[in-house]
C-alpha positions as CSV (number, residue, x, y, z in Angstrom):
1,M,0.0,0.0,0.0
2,K,2.9,2.4,0.8
3,G,4.4,1.6,-2.6
4,A,1.2,2.6,-4.3
5,W,1.1,6.0,-2.6
6,V,4.8,6.6,-3.5
7,L,4.1,5.8,-7.1
8,L,1.1,8.2,-7.1
9,I,3.3,11.0,-5.8
10,I,5.9,10.4,-8.4
11,L,3.5,10.4,-11.2
12,R,1.9,13.6,-10.0
13,A,5.3,15.3,-9.6
14,A,6.2,14.2,-13.2
15,D,3.0,15.8,-14.5
16,A,4.0,19.1,-12.9
17,R,7.4,19.2,-14.6
18,S,8.3,21.1,-17.8
19,V,9.0,19.3,-21.0
20,W,12.7,19.9,-20.6
21,D,12.8,18.7,-17.1
22,A,10.8,15.5,-17.5
23,P,12.7,12.3,-16.5
24,A,13.9,9.8,-19.1
25,W,11.1,7.3,-18.3
26,A,8.3,9.9,-18.6
27,P,7.0,10.3,-22.2
28,V,5.8,13.7,-23.1
29,G,3.6,14.2,-26.2
30,G,4.3,10.6,-27.3
31,M,8.1,11.2,-27.5
32,S,10.4,9.6,-25.0
33,R,13.1,11.7,-23.2
34,T,16.8,11.0,-23.2
35,N,19.4,10.9,-20.5
36,D,22.2,11.9,-22.9
37,A,24.3,14.5,-21.0
38,A,25.2,16.4,-24.2
39,V,21.6,16.9,-25.1
40,H,20.8,18.2,-21.6
41,K,23.8,20.5,-21.8
42,A,22.6,21.9,-25.1
43,Q,19.1,22.5,-23.8
44,Y,20.6,24.4,-20.8
45,E,22.9,26.5,-22.9
46,S,20.1,27.4,-25.3
47,K,18.3,29.1,-22.4
48,Y,21.3,30.6,-20.6
49,V,22.1,34.3,-20.9
50,A,25.6,35.2,-19.8
51,P,25.9,38.3,-17.5
52,P,27.9,41.3,-18.8
53,P,31.6,41.5,-18.0
54,P,32.5,43.2,-14.7
55,G,32.4,47.0,-14.9
56,T,30.4,47.0,-18.1
57,C,26.8,46.9,-16.8
58,A,24.3,48.4,-19.2
59,A,22.7,51.7,-18.1
60,S,19.3,49.9,-18.2
61,T,20.4,47.8,-15.2
62,V,20.9,50.8,-12.9
63,L,18.2,50.8,-10.2
64,P,16.0,54.0,-10.2
65,A,16.3,56.4,-7.3
66,P,14.1,55.5,-4.4
67,P,10.7,57.3,-4.2
68,P,10.3,60.2,-1.8
69,P,8.9,59.4,1.6
70,A,5.1,59.0,1.6
71,R,4.7,61.6,4.3
72,D,6.6,64.0,6.5
73,G,6.6,64.2,10.2
74,P,6.9,61.5,12.9
75,L,6.3,57.8,12.1
76,E,3.0,56.5,13.5
77,I,3.4,53.2,15.3
78,F,0.6,50.9,16.5
79,V,1.4,48.7,19.4
80,L,-1.0,45.7,19.7
81,P,-0.9,43.7,22.9
82,H,-1.4,40.1,21.8
83,S,-0.6,36.5,22.6
84,H,-0.1,34.1,19.8
85,D,-1.1,30.6,20.9
86,D,-0.9,27.7,18.4
87,V,-3.7,25.1,18.8
88,G,-1.2,22.4,19.5
89,W,2.5,22.3,18.4
90,I,5.3,21.2,20.6
91,E,2.8,20.4,23.4
92,T,-0.7,19.0,23.1
93,V,-3.8,21.3,23.1
94,F,-4.5,20.7,26.7
95,G,-0.9,21.0,27.7
96,Y,-0.8,24.5,26.3
97,F,-4.2,25.3,27.7
98,N,-3.6,24.2,31.3
99,G,0.0,25.4,31.3
100,S,-0.5,28.9,30.0
101,V,-3.5,29.8,27.9
102,T,-6.1,29.7,30.7
103,H,-3.9,31.9,32.8
104,I,-3.4,34.4,30.0
105,L,-7.1,34.8,29.3
106,S,-8.0,35.1,33.0
107,S,-5.3,37.6,33.8
108,V,-6.0,39.7,30.7
109,T,-9.7,39.9,31.7
110,Q,-8.8,41.3,35.1
111,A,-6.1,43.6,33.8
112,L,-8.5,45.2,31.3
113,A,-11.1,45.7,34.0
114,A,-8.5,47.5,36.1
115,D,-7.7,50.2,33.4
116,P,-10.1,51.2,30.6
117,R,-7.2,52.5,28.5
118,R,-5.8,49.0,28.1
119,R,-6.5,46.9,24.9
120,F,-5.8,43.3,23.9
121,I,-6.5,41.2,20.8
122,W,-6.9,37.4,20.5
123,S,-7.0,35.2,17.5
124,E,-7.7,31.5,18.0
125,T,-11.3,30.8,19.1
126,K,-10.6,27.2,20.1
127,W,-8.9,28.5,23.3
128,F,-11.8,30.7,24.2
129,E,-14.2,27.8,23.7
130,L,-12.2,25.8,26.3
131,W,-11.8,28.7,28.7
132,W,-15.3,30.1,28.7
133,P,-17.3,27.3,30.4
134,Q,-14.8,27.1,33.2
135,Q,-15.4,30.7,34.3
136,N,-17.9,31.8,37.0
137,A,-20.7,34.3,36.2
138,S,-18.7,37.2,37.5
139,T,-15.7,36.6,35.2
140,Q,-18.0,36.0,32.2
141,A,-19.8,39.2,32.9
142,Q,-16.5,41.1,33.1
143,F,-15.3,39.5,29.9
144,R,-18.5,40.6,28.1
145,A,-18.0,44.1,29.4
146,N,-14.4,44.1,28.0
147,V,-15.8,43.0,24.6
148,R,-18.5,45.6,24.6
149,S,-16.1,48.4,25.4
150,G,-13.7,47.3,22.6
151,Q,-10.9,46.6,25.1
152,F,-10.8,42.9,24.2
153,E,-11.2,42.2,20.5
154,F,-11.1,39.0,18.4
155,V,-9.0,39.2,15.2
156,G,-9.0,36.5,12.5
157,A,-10.9,34.3,15.0
158,G,-11.0,31.1,13.1
159,W,-11.0,27.9,15.2
160,S,-7.2,28.2,14.7
161,Q,-5.0,30.1,12.3
162,S,-5.3,28.0,9.2
163,D,-2.3,27.0,7.2
164,E,-1.8,28.8,3.9
165,V,-0.4,25.9,1.7
166,S,-1.9,22.6,2.6
167,P,-5.6,23.2,3.0
168,S,-8.1,23.8,0.2
169,Y,-10.2,26.9,0.3
170,R,-13.1,24.8,1.7
171,D,-10.9,24.0,4.8
172,I,-10.1,27.7,5.3
173,V,-13.7,28.7,5.0
174,D,-14.8,25.9,7.4
175,N,-12.1,26.8,10.0
176,T,-13.2,30.5,9.9
177,V,-17.0,29.8,10.0
178,V,-16.7,27.5,13.0
179,G,-14.8,30.1,15.0
180,H,-17.0,33.0,14.0
181,E,-20.2,31.1,14.7
182,F,-19.0,30.2,18.2
183,L,-18.4,33.8,19.0
184,R,-21.7,34.9,17.5
185,R,-23.6,32.4,19.6
186,T,-21.6,33.2,22.8
187,L,-21.0,36.9,22.6
188,G,-23.1,38.1,19.6
189,G,-25.0,40.7,21.6
190,D,-21.9,42.0,23.3
191,C,-19.8,42.7,20.3
192,P,-19.2,46.4,19.3
193,T,-21.0,45.6,16.0
194,P,-24.0,43.5,17.1
195,G,-23.8,40.0,15.6
196,R,-20.3,40.5,14.2
197,C,-17.4,40.0,16.6
198,V,-14.6,40.1,14.1
199,R,-13.5,43.0,12.0
200,F,-9.9,42.3,11.1
201,G,-8.1,39.4,9.5
202,W,-5.0,38.2,11.4
203,Q,-2.4,35.8,10.1
204,I,1.0,36.2,11.7
205,D,2.7,32.8,11.9
206,M,2.9,31.1,8.5
207,F,6.1,29.2,8.3
208,S,5.4,28.0,4.8
209,G,4.6,31.5,3.4
210,Y,1.4,33.0,2.1
211,S,-1.0,32.5,-0.8
212,A,-3.5,34.8,-2.4
213,T,-6.3,32.6,-1.2
214,T,-6.6,33.8,2.3
215,P,-6.9,37.6,1.6
216,S,-9.2,36.9,-1.3
217,L,-11.5,34.9,1.0
218,W,-11.3,37.5,3.7
219,A,-12.4,40.2,1.3
220,M,-15.5,38.2,0.5
221,M,-16.1,37.6,4.2
222,G,-16.3,41.3,4.9
223,Y,-13.2,41.9,6.9
224,V,-12.4,45.6,7.2
225,R,-8.6,45.2,7.2
226,A,-6.1,42.4,7.5
227,L,-2.6,41.8,8.8
228,L,-0.3,39.1,7.4
229,A,3.2,38.7,8.8
230,I,6.0,36.3,9.4
231,Y,8.2,36.4,12.5
Protein backbone atom coordinates (compact mmCIF):
# COMPACT_ATOMS: atom_id res chain seq x y z
CA MET A 1 0.00 0.00 0.00
CA LYS A 2 2.87 2.36 0.76
CA GLY A 3 4.41 1.64 -2.62
CA ALA A 4 1.15 2.62 -4.35
CA TRP A 5 1.12 5.96 -2.57
CA VAL A 6 4.76 6.62 -3.47
CA LEU A 7 4.10 5.81 -7.11
CA LEU A 8 1.12 8.17 -7.14
CA ILE A 9 3.26 11.00 -5.76
CA ILE A 10 5.95 10.39 -8.37
CA LEU A 11 3.46 10.43 -11.20
CA ARG A 12 1.87 13.65 -10.00
CA ALA A 13 5.28 15.27 -9.64
CA ALA A 14 6.16 14.22 -13.17
CA ASP A 15 2.98 15.81 -14.49
CA ALA A 16 4.03 19.13 -12.93
CA ARG A 17 7.43 19.21 -14.63
CA SER A 18 8.26 21.14 -17.75
CA VAL A 19 9.00 19.33 -21.04
CA TRP A 20 12.74 19.86 -20.65
CA ASP A 21 12.83 18.68 -17.05
CA ALA A 22 10.83 15.48 -17.51
CA PRO A 23 12.72 12.33 -16.47
CA ALA A 24 13.86 9.81 -19.06
CA TRP A 25 11.06 7.34 -18.26
CA ALA A 26 8.26 9.91 -18.56
CA PRO A 27 7.03 10.28 -22.16
CA VAL A 28 5.83 13.74 -23.14
CA GLY A 29 3.62 14.22 -26.18
CA GLY A 30 4.26 10.65 -27.32
CA MET A 31 8.07 11.20 -27.48
CA SER A 32 10.45 9.58 -25.03
CA ARG A 33 13.06 11.67 -23.23
CA THR A 34 16.80 11.02 -23.20
CA ASN A 35 19.43 10.89 -20.49
CA ASP A 36 22.21 11.93 -22.87
CA ALA A 37 24.34 14.50 -21.01
CA ALA A 38 25.23 16.38 -24.20
CA VAL A 39 21.57 16.86 -25.07
CA HIS A 40 20.75 18.23 -21.63
CA LYS A 41 23.80 20.52 -21.76
CA ALA A 42 22.65 21.91 -25.11
CA GLN A 43 19.14 22.47 -23.76
CA TYR A 44 20.55 24.39 -20.79
CA GLU A 45 22.91 26.50 -22.88
CA SER A 46 20.12 27.42 -25.29
CA LYS A 47 18.27 29.13 -22.42
CA TYR A 48 21.29 30.56 -20.56
CA VAL A 49 22.12 34.26 -20.92
CA ALA A 50 25.64 35.20 -19.80
CA PRO A 51 25.94 38.27 -17.53
CA PRO A 52 27.87 41.31 -18.85
CA PRO A 53 31.59 41.51 -18.00
CA PRO A 54 32.48 43.21 -14.70
CA GLY A 55 32.39 46.99 -14.90
CA THR A 56 30.36 47.04 -18.11
CA CYS A 57 26.79 46.89 -16.79
CA ALA A 58 24.33 48.44 -19.17
CA ALA A 59 22.65 51.67 -18.14
CA SER A 60 19.30 49.90 -18.21
CA THR A 61 20.35 47.76 -15.24
CA VAL A 62 20.88 50.75 -12.92
CA LEU A 63 18.22 50.84 -10.24
CA PRO A 64 16.04 53.96 -10.21
CA ALA A 65 16.28 56.39 -7.35
CA PRO A 66 14.09 55.49 -4.38
CA PRO A 67 10.73 57.28 -4.23
CA PRO A 68 10.34 60.18 -1.82
CA PRO A 69 8.89 59.39 1.60
CA ALA A 70 5.14 59.00 1.58
CA ARG A 71 4.68 61.58 4.31
CA ASP A 72 6.61 64.01 6.46
CA GLY A 73 6.56 64.17 10.22
CA PRO A 74 6.91 61.50 12.90
CA LEU A 75 6.30 57.84 12.14
CA GLU A 76 3.01 56.55 13.53
CA ILE A 77 3.45 53.17 15.26
CA PHE A 78 0.63 50.91 16.46
CA VAL A 79 1.38 48.66 19.43
CA LEU A 80 -1.02 45.72 19.69
CA PRO A 81 -0.91 43.70 22.93
CA HIS A 82 -1.44 40.14 21.76
CA SER A 83 -0.61 36.53 22.63
CA HIS A 84 -0.10 34.07 19.79
CA ASP A 85 -1.09 30.56 20.88
CA ASP A 86 -0.87 27.66 18.44
CA VAL A 87 -3.68 25.13 18.77
CA GLY A 88 -1.18 22.35 19.47
CA TRP A 89 2.47 22.33 18.39
CA ILE A 90 5.33 21.18 20.65
CA GLU A 91 2.81 20.43 23.41
CA THR A 92 -0.72 19.05 23.15
CA VAL A 93 -3.76 21.30 23.06
CA PHE A 94 -4.55 20.66 26.72
CA GLY A 95 -0.87 20.96 27.65
CA TYR A 96 -0.84 24.51 26.29
CA PHE A 97 -4.24 25.33 27.72
CA ASN A 98 -3.58 24.17 31.28
CA GLY A 99 0.00 25.40 31.32
CA SER A 100 -0.45 28.91 29.95
CA VAL A 101 -3.51 29.82 27.89
CA THR A 102 -6.09 29.68 30.67
CA HIS A 103 -3.89 31.94 32.83
CA ILE A 104 -3.40 34.42 29.97
CA LEU A 105 -7.13 34.82 29.33
CA SER A 106 -7.97 35.09 33.03
CA SER A 107 -5.25 37.63 33.83
CA VAL A 108 -6.03 39.73 30.74
CA THR A 109 -9.71 39.86 31.70
CA GLN A 110 -8.82 41.30 35.10
CA ALA A 111 -6.13 43.63 33.76
CA LEU A 112 -8.51 45.21 31.25
CA ALA A 113 -11.10 45.73 33.95
CA ALA A 114 -8.50 47.54 36.09
CA ASP A 115 -7.68 50.16 33.43
CA PRO A 116 -10.10 51.21 30.63
CA ARG A 117 -7.16 52.46 28.54
CA ARG A 118 -5.81 48.96 28.07
CA ARG A 119 -6.45 46.91 24.93
CA PHE A 120 -5.84 43.28 23.93
CA ILE A 121 -6.47 41.19 20.82
CA TRP A 122 -6.93 37.43 20.52
CA SER A 123 -7.02 35.17 17.48
CA GLU A 124 -7.66 31.45 18.05
CA THR A 125 -11.27 30.78 19.05
CA LYS A 126 -10.58 27.19 20.14
CA TRP A 127 -8.88 28.47 23.30
CA PHE A 128 -11.81 30.70 24.17
CA GLU A 129 -14.18 27.76 23.70
CA LEU A 130 -12.17 25.78 26.28
CA TRP A 131 -11.79 28.68 28.72
CA TRP A 132 -15.31 30.14 28.70
CA PRO A 133 -17.32 27.32 30.39
CA GLN A 134 -14.77 27.12 33.23
CA GLN A 135 -15.41 30.71 34.31
CA ASN A 136 -17.91 31.80 36.95
CA ALA A 137 -20.71 34.26 36.22
CA SER A 138 -18.70 37.22 37.52
CA THR A 139 -15.72 36.56 35.22
CA GLN A 140 -17.99 35.95 32.24
CA ALA A 141 -19.80 39.23 32.91
CA GLN A 142 -16.50 41.10 33.12
CA PHE A 143 -15.28 39.52 29.88
CA ARG A 144 -18.48 40.55 28.12
CA ALA A 145 -17.98 44.10 29.40
CA ASN A 146 -14.43 44.12 28.02
CA VAL A 147 -15.75 43.02 24.62
CA ARG A 148 -18.53 45.63 24.62
CA SER A 149 -16.07 48.43 25.39
CA GLY A 150 -13.73 47.30 22.61
CA GLN A 151 -10.89 46.62 25.05
CA PHE A 152 -10.81 42.93 24.16
CA GLU A 153 -11.17 42.21 20.45
CA PHE A 154 -11.05 39.01 18.43
CA VAL A 155 -9.02 39.18 15.21
CA GLY A 156 -9.05 36.52 12.50
CA ALA A 157 -10.91 34.33 14.98
CA GLY A 158 -10.95 31.07 13.10
CA TRP A 159 -10.96 27.90 15.19
CA SER A 160 -7.20 28.17 14.66
CA GLN A 161 -4.97 30.14 12.31
CA SER A 162 -5.30 27.97 9.22
CA ASP A 163 -2.27 26.96 7.20
CA GLU A 164 -1.77 28.75 3.87
CA VAL A 165 -0.39 25.95 1.70
CA SER A 166 -1.89 22.55 2.56
CA PRO A 167 -5.64 23.24 3.02
CA SER A 168 -8.11 23.79 0.23
CA TYR A 169 -10.23 26.93 0.27
CA ARG A 170 -13.09 24.84 1.72
CA ASP A 171 -10.94 24.00 4.75
CA ILE A 172 -10.06 27.67 5.30
CA VAL A 173 -13.71 28.70 5.04
CA ASP A 174 -14.85 25.94 7.43
CA ASN A 175 -12.15 26.84 9.96
CA THR A 176 -13.23 30.49 9.89
CA VAL A 177 -16.97 29.80 10.04
CA VAL A 178 -16.67 27.48 13.04
CA GLY A 179 -14.77 30.11 15.01
CA HIS A 180 -17.01 33.00 14.04
CA GLU A 181 -20.20 31.06 14.72
CA PHE A 182 -19.05 30.17 18.23
CA LEU A 183 -18.37 33.84 18.98
CA ARG A 184 -21.68 34.89 17.48
CA ARG A 185 -23.61 32.39 19.62
CA THR A 186 -21.63 33.16 22.79
CA LEU A 187 -21.00 36.91 22.57
CA GLY A 188 -23.11 38.13 19.65
CA GLY A 189 -25.02 40.74 21.62
CA ASP A 190 -21.89 42.04 23.33
CA CYS A 191 -19.78 42.73 20.25
CA PRO A 192 -19.24 46.39 19.27
CA THR A 193 -21.03 45.57 16.01
CA PRO A 194 -24.04 43.47 17.08
CA GLY A 195 -23.85 39.97 15.62
CA ARG A 196 -20.34 40.52 14.20
CA CYS A 197 -17.45 40.05 16.61
CA VAL A 198 -14.57 40.08 14.10
CA ARG A 199 -13.53 43.04 11.96
CA PHE A 200 -9.90 42.29 11.09
CA GLY A 201 -8.09 39.40 9.47
CA TRP A 202 -5.02 38.19 11.38
CA GLN A 203 -2.39 35.78 10.06
CA ILE A 204 1.02 36.20 11.68
CA ASP A 205 2.75 32.83 11.95
CA MET A 206 2.86 31.13 8.54
CA PHE A 207 6.11 29.17 8.35
CA SER A 208 5.38 28.02 4.81
CA GLY A 209 4.59 31.46 3.40
CA TYR A 210 1.40 33.00 2.09
CA SER A 211 -0.96 32.45 -0.79
CA ALA A 212 -3.46 34.80 -2.40
CA THR A 213 -6.34 32.59 -1.25
CA THR A 214 -6.63 33.82 2.33
CA PRO A 215 -6.87 37.59 1.65
CA SER A 216 -9.22 36.89 -1.26
CA LEU A 217 -11.54 34.88 1.00
CA TRP A 218 -11.29 37.50 3.73
CA ALA A 219 -12.36 40.22 1.31
CA MET A 220 -15.47 38.19 0.51
CA MET A 221 -16.08 37.58 4.23
CA GLY A 222 -16.31 41.31 4.90
CA TYR A 223 -13.17 41.95 6.93
CA VAL A 224 -12.41 45.65 7.22
CA ARG A 225 -8.60 45.24 7.23
CA ALA A 226 -6.11 42.39 7.47
CA LEU A 227 -2.60 41.83 8.81
CA LEU A 228 -0.30 39.14 7.42
CA ALA A 229 3.20 38.75 8.80
CA ILE A 230 6.01 36.26 9.37
CA TYR A 231 8.18 36.38 12.47
